[in-house]
A tleap script that builds the chain and sets N, CA, C and O, in Angstrom:
source leaprc.protein.ff14SB
mol = sequence {
  NMET THR ILE LEU LEU ARG ILE ALA ALA VAL
  SER VAL ALA GLY ALA VAL LEU TYR PHE ALA
  GLY ILE VAL ASN SER ILE VAL ILE TYR GLU
  PRO SER ARG PHE GLY ALA ILE VAL VAL VAL
  ILE SER ILE GLY ILE ALA LEU LEU LEU ILE
  GLY SER ALA LEU ARG GLY THR SER ASP PRO
  GLU ARG ALA PRO SER THR ARG THR ALA ASP
  ARG TRP LEU VAL ARG GLY ALA TRP THR PHE
  ILE CYS VAL MET ALA LEU VAL SER LEU ALA
  TRP VAL TYR GLY VAL PRO ARG GLN ARG GLY
  PHE ASP TRP CTHR
}
set mol.1.N position { -145.799 51.816 136.625 }
set mol.1.CA position { -146.745 51.596 135.556 }
set mol.1.C position { -146.617 52.675 134.479 }
set mol.1.O position { -146.854 52.420 133.299 }
set mol.2.N position { -146.244 53.864 134.896 }
set mol.2.CA position { -146.132 54.956 133.935 }
set mol.2.C position { -145.013 54.698 132.942 }
set mol.2.O position { -145.134 55.044 131.767 }
set mol.3.N position { -143.935 54.101 133.397 }
set mol.3.CA position { -142.836 53.813 132.479 }
set mol.3.C position { -143.266 52.797 131.423 }
set mol.3.O position { -142.836 52.884 130.273 }
set mol.4.N position { -144.100 51.844 131.797 }
set mol.4.CA position { -144.616 50.887 130.810 }
set mol.4.C position { -145.497 51.583 129.787 }
set mol.4.O position { -145.452 51.256 128.602 }
set mol.5.N position { -146.300 52.543 130.239 }
set mol.5.CA position { -147.129 53.306 129.305 }
set mol.5.C position { -146.260 54.115 128.346 }
set mol.5.O position { -146.578 54.230 127.162 }
set mol.6.N position { -145.180 54.668 128.851 }
set mol.6.CA position { -144.285 55.443 127.985 }
set mol.6.C position { -143.601 54.540 126.953 }
set mol.6.O position { -143.513 54.890 125.776 }
set mol.7.N position { -143.126 53.392 127.397 }
set mol.7.CA position { -142.486 52.460 126.467 }
set mol.7.C position { -143.495 51.967 125.432 }
set mol.7.O position { -143.175 51.862 124.248 }
set mol.8.N position { -144.703 51.667 125.879 }
set mol.8.CA position { -145.741 51.212 124.952 }
set mol.8.C position { -146.091 52.304 123.951 }
set mol.8.O position { -146.305 52.010 122.775 }
set mol.9.N position { -146.153 53.557 124.391 }
set mol.9.CA position { -146.475 54.661 123.480 }
set mol.9.C position { -145.402 54.824 122.414 }
set mol.9.O position { -145.722 55.046 121.246 }
set mol.10.N position { -144.153 54.719 122.793 }
set mol.10.CA position { -143.072 54.836 121.816 }
set mol.10.C position { -143.093 53.645 120.857 }
set mol.10.O position { -142.840 53.815 119.664 }
set mol.11.N position { -143.388 52.461 121.350 }
set mol.11.CA position { -143.459 51.275 120.489 }
set mol.11.C position { -144.607 51.371 119.497 }
set mol.11.O position { -144.450 51.035 118.323 }
set mol.12.N position { -145.761 51.830 119.969 }
set mol.12.CA position { -146.908 52.003 119.071 }
set mol.12.C position { -146.596 53.078 118.038 }
set mol.12.O position { -146.958 52.937 116.869 }
set mol.13.N position { -145.931 54.146 118.453 }
set mol.13.CA position { -145.554 55.194 117.500 }
set mol.13.C position { -144.613 54.642 116.433 }
set mol.13.O position { -144.724 54.999 115.260 }
set mol.14.N position { -143.695 53.782 116.833 }
set mol.14.CA position { -142.806 53.157 115.860 }
set mol.14.C position { -143.551 52.268 114.880 }
set mol.14.O position { -143.253 52.270 113.686 }
set mol.15.N position { -144.514 51.512 115.376 }
set mol.15.CA position { -145.318 50.661 114.492 }
set mol.15.C position { -146.141 51.506 113.528 }
set mol.15.O position { -146.271 51.165 112.352 }
set mol.16.N position { -146.696 52.608 114.027 }
set mol.16.CA position { -147.486 53.497 113.165 }
set mol.16.C position { -146.597 54.109 112.091 }
set mol.16.O position { -147.003 54.188 110.932 }
set mol.17.N position { -145.400 54.540 112.449 }
set mol.17.CA position { -144.486 55.108 111.453 }
set mol.17.C position { -144.048 54.062 110.432 }
set mol.17.O position { -143.883 54.379 109.254 }
set mol.18.N position { -143.861 52.829 110.871 }
set mol.18.CA position { -143.471 51.760 109.951 }
set mol.18.C position { -144.556 51.541 108.893 }
set mol.18.O position { -144.269 51.473 107.697 }
set mol.19.N position { -145.788 51.433 109.347 }
set mol.19.CA position { -146.863 51.189 108.396 }
set mol.19.C position { -147.220 52.436 107.598 }
set mol.19.O position { -147.746 52.322 106.491 }
set mol.20.N position { -146.947 53.628 108.134 }
set mol.20.CA position { -147.094 54.844 107.336 }
set mol.20.C position { -146.083 54.835 106.192 }
set mol.20.O position { -146.384 55.293 105.090 }
set mol.21.N position { -144.899 54.320 106.452 }
set mol.21.CA position { -143.898 54.201 105.395 }
set mol.21.C position { -144.314 53.221 104.315 }
set mol.21.O position { -144.074 53.456 103.131 }
set mol.22.N position { -144.935 52.129 104.717 }
set mol.22.CA position { -145.422 51.164 103.724 }
set mol.22.C position { -146.521 51.788 102.871 }
set mol.22.O position { -146.513 51.655 101.647 }
set mol.23.N position { -147.472 52.472 103.521 }
set mol.23.CA position { -148.548 53.131 102.768 }
set mol.23.C position { -147.965 54.219 101.876 }
set mol.23.O position { -148.435 54.415 100.755 }
set mol.24.N position { -146.947 54.931 102.358 }
set mol.24.CA position { -146.314 55.971 101.557 }
set mol.24.C position { -145.665 55.385 100.310 }
set mol.24.O position { -145.738 55.984 99.237 }
set mol.25.N position { -145.031 54.223 100.436 }
set mol.25.CA position { -144.433 53.602 99.255 }
set mol.25.C position { -145.504 53.171 98.259 }
set mol.25.O position { -145.281 53.212 97.049 }
set mol.26.N position { -146.653 52.761 98.759 }
set mol.26.CA position { -147.765 52.419 97.865 }
set mol.26.C position { -148.287 53.665 97.178 }
set mol.26.O position { -148.594 53.638 95.986 }
set mol.27.N position { -148.390 54.771 97.931 }
set mol.27.CA position { -148.888 56.028 97.363 }
set mol.27.C position { -147.919 56.563 96.315 }
set mol.27.O position { -148.354 57.130 95.312 }
set mol.28.N position { -146.620 56.396 96.526 }
set mol.28.CA position { -145.646 56.847 95.534 }
set mol.28.C position { -145.798 56.038 94.251 }
set mol.28.O position { -145.702 56.589 93.155 }
set mol.29.N position { -146.033 54.746 94.380 }
set mol.29.CA position { -146.187 53.884 93.207 }
set mol.29.C position { -147.507 54.145 92.495 }
set mol.29.O position { -147.555 54.189 91.266 }
set mol.30.N position { -148.570 54.317 93.257 }
set mol.30.CA position { -149.904 54.555 92.702 }
set mol.30.C position { -150.546 55.720 93.463 }
set mol.30.O position { -151.163 55.506 94.506 }
set mol.31.N position { -150.407 56.959 92.950 }
set mol.31.CA position { -150.870 58.150 93.678 }
set mol.31.C position { -152.360 58.097 94.015 }
set mol.31.O position { -153.193 57.719 93.192 }
set mol.32.N position { -152.666 58.488 95.250 }
set mol.32.CA position { -154.038 58.492 95.741 }
set mol.32.C position { -154.168 59.573 96.802 }
set mol.32.O position { -153.320 59.694 97.686 }
set mol.33.N position { -155.239 60.360 96.710 }
set mol.33.CA position { -155.468 61.406 97.703 }
set mol.33.C position { -155.741 60.795 99.072 }
set mol.33.O position { -155.243 61.291 100.084 }
set mol.34.N position { -156.530 59.720 99.110 }
set mol.34.CA position { -156.852 59.065 100.381 }
set mol.34.C position { -155.599 58.510 101.047 }
set mol.34.O position { -155.422 58.648 102.258 }
set mol.35.N position { -154.736 57.887 100.264 }
set mol.35.CA position { -153.502 57.341 100.820 }
set mol.35.C position { -152.599 58.422 101.386 }
set mol.35.O position { -151.976 58.233 102.430 }
set mol.36.N position { -152.527 59.563 100.693 }
set mol.36.CA position { -151.710 60.669 101.197 }
set mol.36.C position { -152.259 61.201 102.512 }
set mol.36.O position { -151.495 61.532 103.419 }
set mol.37.N position { -153.578 61.283 102.619 }
set mol.37.CA position { -154.205 61.745 103.865 }
set mol.37.C position { -153.911 60.765 104.995 }
set mol.37.O position { -153.613 61.179 106.116 }
set mol.38.N position { -153.993 59.471 104.706 }
set mol.38.CA position { -153.707 58.452 105.725 }
set mol.38.C position { -152.264 58.566 106.208 }
set mol.38.O position { -152.003 58.453 107.406 }
set mol.39.N position { -151.330 58.787 105.293 }
set mol.39.CA position { -149.919 58.907 105.671 }
set mol.39.C position { -149.701 60.124 106.563 }
set mol.39.O position { -149.026 60.031 107.588 }
set mol.40.N position { -150.271 61.266 106.177 }
set mol.40.CA position { -150.080 62.493 106.960 }
set mol.40.C position { -150.702 62.358 108.343 }
set mol.40.O position { -150.094 62.758 109.336 }
set mol.41.N position { -151.910 61.797 108.419 }
set mol.41.CA position { -152.579 61.638 109.718 }
set mol.41.C position { -151.818 60.652 110.600 }
set mol.41.O position { -151.672 60.884 111.800 }
set mol.42.N position { -151.334 59.560 110.023 }
set mol.42.CA position { -150.616 58.575 110.841 }
set mol.42.C position { -149.285 59.130 111.347 }
set mol.42.O position { -148.885 58.826 112.471 }
set mol.43.N position { -148.599 59.929 110.548 }
set mol.43.CA position { -147.360 60.550 111.026 }
set mol.43.C position { -147.668 61.534 112.144 }
set mol.43.O position { -146.924 61.613 113.121 }
set mol.44.N position { -148.761 62.288 112.011 }
set mol.44.CA position { -149.167 63.203 113.080 }
set mol.44.C position { -149.499 62.469 114.367 }
set mol.44.O position { -149.120 62.912 115.451 }
set mol.45.N position { -150.204 61.351 114.255 }
set mol.45.CA position { -150.543 60.551 115.442 }
set mol.45.C position { -149.274 60.009 116.098 }
set mol.45.O position { -149.153 60.013 117.323 }
set mol.46.N position { -148.336 59.545 115.284 }
set mol.46.CA position { -147.082 59.021 115.842 }
set mol.46.C position { -146.307 60.114 116.574 }
set mol.46.O position { -145.749 59.868 117.644 }
set mol.47.N position { -146.268 61.311 116.008 }
set mol.47.CA position { -145.569 62.406 116.681 }
set mol.47.C position { -146.267 62.795 117.981 }
set mol.47.O position { -145.602 63.112 118.967 }
set mol.48.N position { -147.598 62.775 117.992 }
set mol.48.CA position { -148.325 63.060 119.233 }
set mol.48.C position { -148.056 61.991 120.293 }
set mol.48.O position { -147.905 62.310 121.473 }
set mol.49.N position { -147.995 60.731 119.877 }
set mol.49.CA position { -147.689 59.654 120.825 }
set mol.49.C position { -146.295 59.812 121.426 }
set mol.49.O position { -146.108 59.629 122.629 }
set mol.50.N position { -145.329 60.149 120.594 }
set mol.50.CA position { -143.973 60.342 121.110 }
set mol.50.C position { -143.933 61.544 122.045 }
set mol.50.O position { -143.281 61.503 123.089 }
set mol.51.N position { -144.629 62.615 121.672 }
set mol.51.CA position { -144.685 63.792 122.542 }
set mol.51.C position { -145.336 63.503 123.877 }
set mol.51.O position { -144.878 63.983 124.914 }
set mol.52.N position { -146.405 62.719 123.857 }
set mol.52.CA position { -147.071 62.383 125.121 }
set mol.52.C position { -146.225 61.436 125.966 }
set mol.52.O position { -146.297 61.468 127.194 }
set mol.53.N position { -145.427 60.596 125.319 }
set mol.53.CA position { -144.562 59.687 126.077 }
set mol.53.C position { -143.413 60.433 126.748 }
set mol.53.O position { -142.955 60.032 127.818 }
set mol.54.N position { -142.953 61.499 126.136 }
set mol.54.CA position { -141.818 62.237 126.680 }
set mol.54.C position { -142.233 63.362 127.618 }
set mol.54.O position { -141.378 63.978 128.254 }
set mol.55.N position { -143.517 63.637 127.713 }
set mol.55.CA position { -144.017 64.725 128.549 }
set mol.55.C position { -144.092 64.297 130.009 }
set mol.55.O position { -144.354 63.130 130.303 }
set mol.56.N position { -143.868 65.214 130.905 }
set mol.56.CA position { -144.041 64.932 132.324 }
set mol.56.C position { -142.734 64.633 133.031 }
set mol.56.O position { -141.653 64.678 132.446 }
set mol.57.N position { -142.873 64.327 134.304 }
set mol.57.CA position { -141.706 64.029 135.132 }
set mol.57.C position { -141.755 62.569 135.567 }
set mol.57.O position { -142.675 61.833 135.213 }
set mol.58.N position { -140.774 62.174 136.320 }
set mol.58.CA position { -140.730 60.784 136.779 }
set mol.58.C position { -141.301 60.628 138.181 }
set mol.58.O position { -141.096 59.590 138.811 }
set mol.59.N position { -142.011 61.628 138.683 }
set mol.59.CA position { -142.593 61.531 140.027 }
set mol.59.C position { -143.576 60.368 140.178 }
set mol.59.O position { -143.545 59.687 141.203 }
set mol.60.N position { -144.449 60.116 139.195 }
set mol.60.CA position { -145.376 58.980 139.371 }
set mol.60.C position { -144.682 57.620 139.411 }
set mol.60.O position { -145.289 56.633 139.824 }
set mol.61.N position { -143.426 57.556 138.990 }
set mol.61.CA position { -142.709 56.277 138.988 }
set mol.61.C position { -142.433 55.782 140.409 }
set mol.61.O position { -142.275 54.582 140.633 }
set mol.62.N position { -142.378 56.693 141.346 }
set mol.62.CA position { -142.057 56.303 142.724 }
set mol.62.C position { -143.202 55.557 143.388 }
set mol.62.O position { -142.974 54.648 144.187 }
set mol.63.N position { -144.421 55.932 143.066 }
set mol.63.CA position { -145.603 55.268 143.631 }
set mol.63.C position { -146.384 54.643 142.486 }
set mol.63.O position { -147.220 55.319 141.887 }
set mol.64.N position { -146.146 53.388 142.162 }
set mol.64.CA position { -146.797 52.765 141.009 }
set mol.64.C position { -148.315 52.711 141.150 }
set mol.64.O position { -148.860 52.548 142.242 }
set mol.65.N position { -148.964 52.853 140.021 }
set mol.65.CA position { -150.421 52.821 139.993 }
set mol.65.C position { -150.914 51.381 139.899 }
set mol.65.O position { -150.299 50.545 139.236 }
set mol.66.N position { -152.014 51.104 140.561 }
set mol.66.CA position { -152.615 49.770 140.480 }
set mol.66.C position { -154.003 49.847 139.870 }
set mol.66.O position { -154.816 48.938 140.039 }
set mol.67.N position { -154.270 50.934 139.159 }
set mol.67.CA position { -155.586 51.079 138.550 }
set mol.67.C position { -155.772 50.056 137.436 }
set mol.67.O position { -154.838 49.744 136.697 }
set mol.68.N position { -156.981 49.545 137.331 }
set mol.68.CA position { -157.291 48.544 136.307 }
set mol.68.C position { -157.205 49.144 134.912 }
set mol.68.O position { -156.795 48.469 133.968 }
set mol.69.N position { -157.591 50.410 134.777 }
set mol.69.CA position { -157.555 51.050 133.460 }
set mol.69.C position { -156.130 51.110 132.921 }
set mol.69.O position { -155.914 50.921 131.724 }
set mol.70.N position { -155.160 51.371 133.789 }
set mol.70.CA position { -153.766 51.407 133.347 }
set mol.70.C position { -153.304 50.043 132.857 }
set mol.70.O position { -152.614 49.938 131.843 }
set mol.71.N position { -153.685 49.011 133.574 }
set mol.71.CA position { -153.276 47.665 133.162 }
set mol.71.C position { -153.866 47.302 131.808 }
set mol.71.O position { -153.169 46.729 130.971 }
set mol.72.N position { -155.135 47.623 131.573 }
set mol.72.CA position { -155.765 47.293 130.298 }
set mol.72.C position { -155.202 48.135 129.162 }
set mol.72.O position { -155.125 47.671 128.024 }
set mol.73.N position { -154.809 49.364 129.461 }
set mol.73.CA position { -154.198 50.203 128.437 }
set mol.73.C position { -152.858 49.623 127.993 }
set mol.73.O position { -152.564 49.579 126.799 }
set mol.74.N position { -152.054 49.184 128.943 }
set mol.74.CA position { -150.760 48.586 128.605 }
set mol.74.C position { -150.961 47.266 127.864 }
set mol.74.O position { -150.266 46.995 126.885 }
set mol.75.N position { -151.891 46.457 128.314 }
set mol.75.CA position { -152.156 45.184 127.625 }
set mol.75.C position { -152.633 45.422 126.194 }
set mol.75.O position { -152.212 44.725 125.271 }
set mol.76.N position { -153.502 46.397 126.015 }
set mol.76.CA position { -153.979 46.720 124.669 }
set mol.76.C position { -152.865 47.224 123.775 }
set mol.76.O position { -152.793 46.861 122.602 }
set mol.77.N position { -151.993 48.064 124.326 }
set mol.77.CA position { -150.875 48.582 123.535 }
set mol.77.C position { -149.936 47.456 123.128 }
set mol.77.O position { -149.505 47.398 121.976 }
set mol.78.N position { -149.613 46.564 124.053 }
set mol.78.CA position { -148.711 45.473 123.715 }
set mol.78.C position { -149.365 44.469 122.769 }
set mol.78.O position { -148.673 43.863 121.950 }
set mol.79.N position { -150.669 44.281 122.860 }
set mol.79.CA position { -151.366 43.432 121.891 }
set mol.79.C position { -151.263 44.029 120.498 }
set mol.79.O position { -151.011 43.314 119.528 }
set mol.80.N position { -151.458 45.347 120.398 }
set mol.80.CA position { -151.322 46.034 119.115 }
set mol.80.C position { -149.908 45.874 118.564 }
set mol.80.O position { -149.731 45.619 117.372 }
set mol.81.N position { -148.910 46.023 119.418 }
set mol.81.CA position { -147.522 45.889 118.981 }
set mol.81.C position { -147.249 44.471 118.482 }
set mol.81.O position { -146.569 44.294 117.470 }
set mol.82.N position { -147.764 43.471 119.172 }
set mol.82.CA position { -147.560 42.078 118.758 }
set mol.82.C position { -148.240 41.784 117.425 }
set mol.82.O position { -147.680 41.081 116.584 }
set mol.83.N position { -149.437 42.316 117.230 }
set mol.83.CA position { -150.139 42.121 115.955 }
set mol.83.C position { -149.362 42.788 114.824 }
set mol.83.O position { -149.226 42.212 113.745 }
set mol.84.N position { -148.851 43.994 115.058 }
set mol.84.CA position { -148.067 44.683 114.034 }
set mol.84.C position { -146.785 43.911 113.722 }
set mol.84.O position { -146.353 43.874 112.570 }
set mol.85.N position { -146.177 43.298 114.728 }
set mol.85.CA position { -144.977 42.491 114.490 }
set mol.85.C position { -145.307 41.267 113.639 }
set mol.85.O position { -144.533 40.899 112.756 }
set mol.86.N position { -146.448 40.637 113.900 }
set mol.86.CA position { -146.850 39.486 113.086 }
set mol.86.C position { -147.134 39.892 111.650 }
set mol.86.O position { -146.784 39.166 110.720 }
set mol.87.N position { -147.764 41.042 111.459 }
set mol.87.CA position { -148.019 41.532 110.101 }
set mol.87.C position { -146.696 41.811 109.396 }
set mol.87.O position { -146.548 41.517 108.210 }
set mol.88.N position { -145.740 42.375 110.119 }
set mol.88.CA position { -144.426 42.642 109.528 }
set mol.88.C position { -143.733 41.351 109.123 }
set mol.88.O position { -143.137 41.274 108.049 }
set mol.89.N position { -143.808 40.345 109.972 }
set mol.89.CA position { -143.202 39.060 109.624 }
set mol.89.C position { -143.890 38.430 108.424 }
set mol.89.O position { -143.231 37.820 107.581 }
set mol.90.N position { -145.212 38.571 108.338 }
set mol.90.CA position { -145.936 38.052 107.180 }
set mol.90.C position { -145.518 38.793 105.914 }
set mol.90.O position { -145.415 38.192 104.844 }
set mol.91.N position { -145.278 40.103 106.036 }
set mol.91.CA position { -144.841 40.876 104.884 }
set mol.91.C position { -143.453 40.424 104.436 }
set mol.91.O position { -143.212 40.274 103.238 }
set mol.92.N position { -142.537 40.204 105.384 }
set mol.92.CA position { -141.192 39.741 105.037 }
set mol.92.C position { -141.261 38.343 104.429 }
set mol.92.O position { -140.519 38.043 103.494 }
set mol.93.N position { -142.134 37.491 104.939 }
set mol.93.CA position { -142.278 36.142 104.399 }
set mol.93.C position { -142.807 36.185 102.965 }
set mol.93.O position { -142.482 35.314 102.158 }
set mol.94.N position { -143.622 37.198 102.643 }
set mol.94.CA position { -144.205 37.306 101.314 }
set mol.94.C position { -143.318 37.968 100.280 }
set mol.94.O position { -143.716 38.085 99.122 }
set mol.95.N position { -142.122 38.406 100.664 }
set mol.95.CA position { -141.204 39.034 99.718 }
set mol.95.C position { -140.796 38.002 98.676 }
set mol.95.O position { -140.474 36.866 99.025 }
set mol.96.N position { -140.806 38.386 97.396 }
set mol.96.CA position { -140.439 37.422 96.355 }
set mol.96.C position { -139.013 36.901 96.541 }
set mol.96.O position { -138.106 37.651 96.903 }
set mol.97.N position { -138.839 35.634 96.294 }
set mol.97.CA position { -137.531 34.996 96.424 }
set mol.97.C position { -136.810 35.031 95.075 }
set mol.97.O position { -137.440 35.172 94.027 }
set mol.98.N position { -135.516 34.905 95.115 }
set mol.98.CA position { -134.731 34.889 93.892 }
set mol.98.C position { -134.969 33.578 93.151 }
set mol.98.O position { -134.815 32.495 93.715 }
set mol.99.N position { -135.345 33.693 91.884 }
set mol.99.CA position { -135.639 32.496 91.093 }
set mol.99.C position { -134.458 32.113 90.198 }
set mol.99.O position { -134.209 30.930 89.967 }
set mol.100.N position { -133.748 33.095 89.707 }
set mol.100.CA position { -132.622 32.812 88.821 }
set mol.100.C position { -131.301 33.108 89.498 }
set mol.100.O position { -131.253 33.586 90.631 }
set mol.101.N position { -130.225 32.811 88.775 }
set mol.101.CA position { -128.902 33.032 89.341 }
set mol.101.C position { -128.527 34.511 89.326 }
set mol.101.O position { -127.928 35.009 90.279 }
set mol.102.N position { -128.878 35.216 88.249 }
set mol.102.CA position { -128.468 36.607 88.090 }
set mol.102.C position { -129.700 37.489 87.940 }
set mol.102.O position { -130.502 37.281 87.029 }
set mol.103.N position { -129.859 38.472 88.822 }
set mol.103.CA position { -131.033 39.358 88.767 }
set mol.103.C position { -130.753 40.650 88.016 }
set mol.103.O position { -131.594 41.548 88.021 }
set mol.104.N position { -129.607 40.772 87.377 }
set mol.104.CA position { -129.338 42.005 86.645 }
set mol.104.C position { -130.059 41.937 85.351 }
set mol.104.O position { -129.985 42.871 84.552 }
savepdb mol mol.pdb
quit
């Protein structure tokens, strides 16, 4: 169960960094103090998640946990990852399409 938590933590950190990049591109286009704070905090959270995923040993992997809290934590993390993937697909779907032959 611990390995699933580690994989979920790295995946959530990747999703947080992805959306921090999107907010950062918005902040570059239209400067905002609040947006800059959100970007810095989200990058810090992502780094903490990666650090917590890489911390520790593999000893708990030998005796898997059957605690209910662990199962709900993994389910919640994967639900978050799936929602972020759907938002990403919606963003890609909303990208403007080429209307003319030459965009130069």
